[in-house]
N, C-alpha and C positions, 0 to 999 in steps of 0.2 A: 289214635291213627285216623279214625273217621273224621274227627273235627279238623285235622290238618288237611285232609283231602277236600273237605267242604271249603275251608279257607282258601285253598289254592284255586278251586273252581270259581269262587267269588271274585278273587283277584283277577283271574283270567277273563271273566265276564265284564268286570269293571274296565279292564284295559281295552276290551273289545268295544265297549260303548263309547269310550273316549275316542278310539280310532274311528268308529263309525261317525261320530259327530263331526269329524274333520272332513268327511267326504261331502262334496257338494252333490246333492241328489238330483243330478241332471244327466242328460244324454252324454255330455262331455265326460262325466265321471265314469259312466258305463264304458265309453270308448277307451278310457284309461285302464279300466279293470279288465276288459276282455283280453288284451295282450298279456297282462300279468297272469290271468287265469290259464291262457293257452300254454304258457311256459310251465306253469305248475302241473297241468293235467297231461301234457303230451307224452310223458314217459311212464304213465301209470297204467298197469294192467295189460291185458291182452285183448284179442278180438278184433274184428274188422267191420267197417261199414263200406259197402261198395256201391258204385253208381254205374248203371248201364243206360246209355241214351240211344234210343232207336230214332235215327234221323228220318227214317221213312214214315213212321207213324207219328212222330213227335211225342212219344210217350217214354218217360224215363222211369227206371225202377231203382229205388234205394233199398238195399237189403242189409239188415243187421245180422251179423254172424259171430256169435260167441256161444255156440251150443253147449259147450261143457259147463257154462255158467248160466244156462237158460236165457241166453241172449241179454244178460245184464250188461249195462253200459259201463265200460271202463273209461278212464280218463282219455286214453288214446282214441277210443271210439267217439267220445264227445267231440274231440278235435276234428276227427274225420267227418263227422256229421256237419259240423260248422263249415268246413271246406266245401262240402258237397252243396250245401244250400247257397253258398256264395257262387259256385260255378253255375248253378241252375238259374240264379238271378240274371245271368248274362246269356242264357240260351235263346237265341233269337228264333230258332225253329221249333222251340218247345211248345207243347200243348197241354201235357198232363204229366203227373208224377204219381207213382204208386209207392207207398212206404210199406215194406213187409219184412219178414224175418225168415231165417233159415230154421228148419226143424219144426217142432210141435209146441214151442212156447214163443209168444210174440216178444215179450220183454219183461224181465223180472225186476226192473228198476235199476238202481245203481249197483255196480259190481262191488262186492265187499272188500276186495283188495284195494280198490280205489277209495272206498268210503273210509276204511281204517287209516289210510294215509293222509286224509284231509279232514279228520274228525275234530275240528275246532271251528269256532265261529268265523274267524277271518277267512280260512280256506272255504268254509261253507258259503260265504258271500261271494267269493270269487267263482266257485263252481256254479252257484245259482245264477249269477250274472251271465256267465258264459252260456249256460244252457238256455236261459231266457233269450239271449241274443240269437242263438242258433235256431231255436224253435219259433221265435218271432219272424225270422227270415223265411222259414218254411211256411208259416202261417200267412205271410204277406206275398208269397211268390206270385208272379203274374201268370200262373198256370193252374189248371184244375188239379187239386191234390186229393188223394184218396189213401186212407190207411186200411190195409187188409189185416184184420185182426183174426189170426189163427192161433189158438192156444191162449194161455193166460197173459194178460197185460196187467201187471201188478205195480202199484206205487208209481214210481217214475215212468214205468211202462204205460200205465193208464194215462199219465199226463201227455206222453208222446201222441196218443191217439186223438187228443184234442187239437193238435196243431195242423190238421188237414180240413179241407172243406167237407169231406164225406168220410164215413166209416162203413166198411163192408165187413160183416162178420161171417165166419164159417160156423158150422154146427158145433165146433170145439172152441170158438172164440168166447172169451170171458174177460171182463174188466173189473178191477177192484182197486179203489183208492184206499190203501191201507196205512197212509201216513200217520193218521191219528193213533193207530195201534202201536206204531213205532216211536211215538212221542215227539213227532215233528209235524210241521205243516207242509203244504205243497210248495215245492221250491223251483219248479221249472216252468212256471207260468200257466200250468194246467188249471189252477183255481179260477183265475180270471177268464180263461177261455171257456171252461165248462159252464160258468155262470152265463156267459153270452150264448151258449148253445141251449141250455136247459132252463135258465132262469135261476134266481137265487135260492128258492125253496128246495127245488129238486136237487140242485147241486149240493147244498148244505147237507141234505139227507144222505147223499152218497158219501160225502166226506166224513160224516160223524158216525154213520152206521158201519162203514167199511164193507157194505154188502157186495156180494158178487153179482154181476150183471151179465147174463148171457145174451146171445143174439136176439132171441125173441123178446126178452125184456127191454133190450136196447132199442128195438124197433118201436115198442110201445111208448118208450120215453121220448123218442125223437132223437136218440143218440146215434142210432144206426140208420143207414139209408137203404141197405140191401143185404141179403144173405146169399151165400153161395155154398156149394158142396166142397168139403175139404179136398177131395181128390182132384177137383178141377178148379181150384180156387184162382190160380193165375189166369187161366184161359177165360173163366167166367167174369173175372174182374175186368180184363181187357175188353171183353165183349160189352160189358155194361158201360164202360167208358166211351165206346164209340158214339153214343148218343150226344156226347159233349165235344167230341174232337173232329166233327165233320167240317168245321169251318177253318178258314185260314189262321195260321198262328197269330198274326198281328191282331186279328179280330178277337180271338179267344183271350189274348193277353190284355187287350183294351177292356173287354167286358169284366175280366177278373179285377183289373185295377179299379174300375168303377165300383165294384162290390166292396173291395177292401176300403176304398175311400168312404163310402156310405157307412160302412161298419165302424170305422175307427176315427173319422174326422168330424169336426163340427159341420153343421149343415152347409154353410156357404163355402167352406173349404172343399167339402165333398162335391158340391155342384161345380166348382171351378175345375176340380180334377176330372169330372165327367166331361166337361167341355174340352179340356186339353187332350183327353183320350179320343174324343169324337173327331176333332178337327183334322188330324193327319189321315184318317180313313176316308173322309168325305172326298169323293173324286179320285180315290186311290185305286190301285190295281184290282183289289177284290171287289170294290164297289162298282167299277166299270164293267168287270166281267159279269156281275150279277145283273146289271142293267141291260147288257147286251143279250142275256139269256131270258130276260123278261120273266123272272121266276117269283116275283113278289107274291102273286096270288096262287101259285101252284102248290 
């Protein structure tokens, strides 16, 4: 009985490798896989991801809400998150985004109902590609992005925290990359992002020890930028963000675009992106107002 099961698994993996070889590992392939993944994921599981945009402050809040499953991401939540990142890409008045969760757990990774429905290599690649795309969109938004980590961020939930510019922990916040314990690797782009944040040695240690990292430890590692009290976490996070959001939206977005270019592009391409973001602002409304107020040295 066991040998038959092993044989079936080997055949399944062999078929997967043949299928994988047929894919052209390019952005066009990802573009093809994302719609397929969307169709596969959109009806799986429960839970919600909501977006509230404050046009007055320019600050948006993304909230994960699946408290009965410790805010584990279901297939339909993954699709909702992708839709939200696309909407935020086109928010001309936007300045910043807070990613947070309802209740006392940030995110416990993938929802088991969804995981069981897609527990094969082909669906795994579809889901991984879809979440890579969603979180890369969040990672590259022309807005200041902050992850408010309250409660545990486990596995895929830990990967979510790497997709923002900053991480703010509450006294209950805790991150743990437990993928190795579960016999898998990181699948949502968090591996690449954490290496960029901490460097390869520190990232590898977190991946292979699966250690739990609280707010104070995260501050020492350079993973967290700030800590807030649990009871006032939303208000204190908004207050912390005001240091970044005092400028005009187009200025903030240009600055963030420059940082993303410097982080992700070759040197000369990044420099070109910097010039292209500078030019529209030169002599523009925000520049003219600043010159009239003579505030450069104030």
